[in-house]
N, C-alpha and C positions, 0 to 999 in steps of 0.2 A: 617704518619698521624699526624695532629696537636696535637692531644690528647697525642701523645707519643713524638713528637719533642720538645715541650716546656718543659715538665718535664725532658727529656733527656738533653737538653741544661743546665738546672738547675744542674741535676746530674753530668754532665761532668765538670761543673764549681767546684763543690764540690770534684770531683775526682782528678782535677788539683790541688786544694788547698792541698789535701792529698799527691800527688806526690811531692809537693814543701813544704811539712811540716817543713823540716829542715831549709829551707831558711826563711819561715814565722816565725818560732820560734826564729830565730836569730835576727829578729827585725829590720834589716836594710832596709831603703826605697828602695834602688836599687834592693834588692832581691824580695820584694813584687811587684814593678812595673814590673820587668822582668817576674815573674809569671803570673801577670795579663794580661801583653801584650801577652805572649804566650797562654793564655786562649782565648784572643779575636782573635788572629790570626788563631787559630784553628777553632773557631766558624765561622769566616769569609770565610776562604778558604777551609775547610774540612767538614763543616756542614751545615750552613745557606742556601747555594745554593741548597742543595738536596730537602728540603721541598718546597722551591720556585718552582723548577723544577716540582715537582709532583702536587703542587697547580695549576700551570698553565696548566699542561697537563693531569692530572687525578684527577679533582677537587673532584669527588665523592668518589674515594678511599682515598684521602688526608684528607677528612673531615668525613670518615667512614660512609657516606650516612646518616648523621644525621643533622637535623635542616636547611638544605639548599635545596631550590627548584630549583635554577639556575644550568645550566649544566657546567658553567665555572666560574672562578673567576673574569672574565669580567663583570659578573652580579652583582658583589659586589665590586665596585671601591676602597673602603677603606680597603678591606680584607688584602691585601698583605702588605701595609704599617703598618697597626696595628699588623699583625703577626710579622712583622720584629722588631717592637718596643718591643713587648712582649717577643719575642724569645731572643733578647739581654738583655733585662732586667732580664729575668730568668737566662741566662747564667752567667751574672756578679753577681747577687744576690746569686747564688749558690756558686760561688767562694768566695764572701765576707763573706757569712755565714760560709762557710767551714774554711776560714782563721780565723774568730773570734772563732770558736770552737777549732781549733788547738792551737791558741795562749792561749786560757784559759785552755788548757790541756785536751780537750775533743775529743781527736783523734778518739776514738772508736765511739763516737756519730756521727761524721762526716762521718765515713765509713758506719755506719748503715744507715745514711740518703741517701747516693748515692746508697747503695744496695737495699733499699726500692724502690727508683725510678726505679732501674733496674728490680726488680720483678713486679712492678707495669706495666711497659712497656710490659713485657712478658705476664702478664695476660691479659692486653688489646688486644694484637695482637692475642694471641692463645686462648683467652676465648670467642671470638666471630668470629671465622673464617668465618661465613656466610657473614660478613661485610668486615673484614680485608684482605680477599683473593680476594674480588670482585673489579675489576677495571673498571666497567662499568660506564657510565655516570649516573647522577641522574635520567634522563628520562628513560634510559634502566633499571635502578634499579626499578623505579616505575612501569614499564611495566612488570617486571619479567624477562627481557632479561638479564641474567647475563654473564658476561665475567670474568673468573677467571684469576688470575695474570699469570699463566703459559701458557695460551692460548694466550696472547699478547706478541709476541716477542720483540717488542720495549720496553715495560714496563719491561719485564724480563732482557734484556740486561743492561737498564738503572739502574734498582735496584741493579743488581750484581756489576756493575761498581761503582755506589755510595756508596755500602756498603764496598767494598774494599777500596775505597779512605777514607771513614769515619774511618774504622778499622785501616789502616795503619797510618793515621794521629793521631788517638787517642793513639795508642801504642807509636808511635814515639814521640809525645809531652810529654806523661807521663813519658817515660824512659829518655828523655832530662831533664826533670824538676827533676827527681829523681837523675840523674847523676850529675846535677850541685849542688845538696845539699851534695854530698859525701865529698867534700873537707872541708865542715864545721864540720865534725866529728873530723878531725885533728885539726881544729882551736879551737873547744871547748875543746878537750883533752889537747892541749898544753897550753891553758890559765887556765885550771883548776889547783890549787895548790895540 
């Protein structure tokens, strides 16, 4: 859902800044650019296509049946481009804000920030299951003809596949960033008198 995807992109940017905290505190531009690059590669190949797929194929579910009367994104020709700009702006702003907090020594504040985003996402999804578990079109929604996510095999398969890709990518990139910073402990210890 868009109401979860955009904050999640922001939170993941912040999470990746935390995973790269050693590199970011070290202050060398190549460490910053590599971490920022990994954030964007993850957002492009492991995340952004997921909401776009669901926007195009399950518009009512992706918008949580709020504010939109059209049955598909085609009814709103600017919706997907605007969503993509906002999505990547949020992802990069989350990373940049996380970096700023880490460099200023506020690592805990950064962690609290992305944990709050995670809690918000869970509350959004599980706090209104009458909307978030419903994958019917807006027309079906208005008529009261509901289709729950587990009754649509295509939706269910695609959701499971996309969550596996997302989670594997998230953990893989976070561990990669964390691993890249391990050698800096040795560098910092060796240079300390």
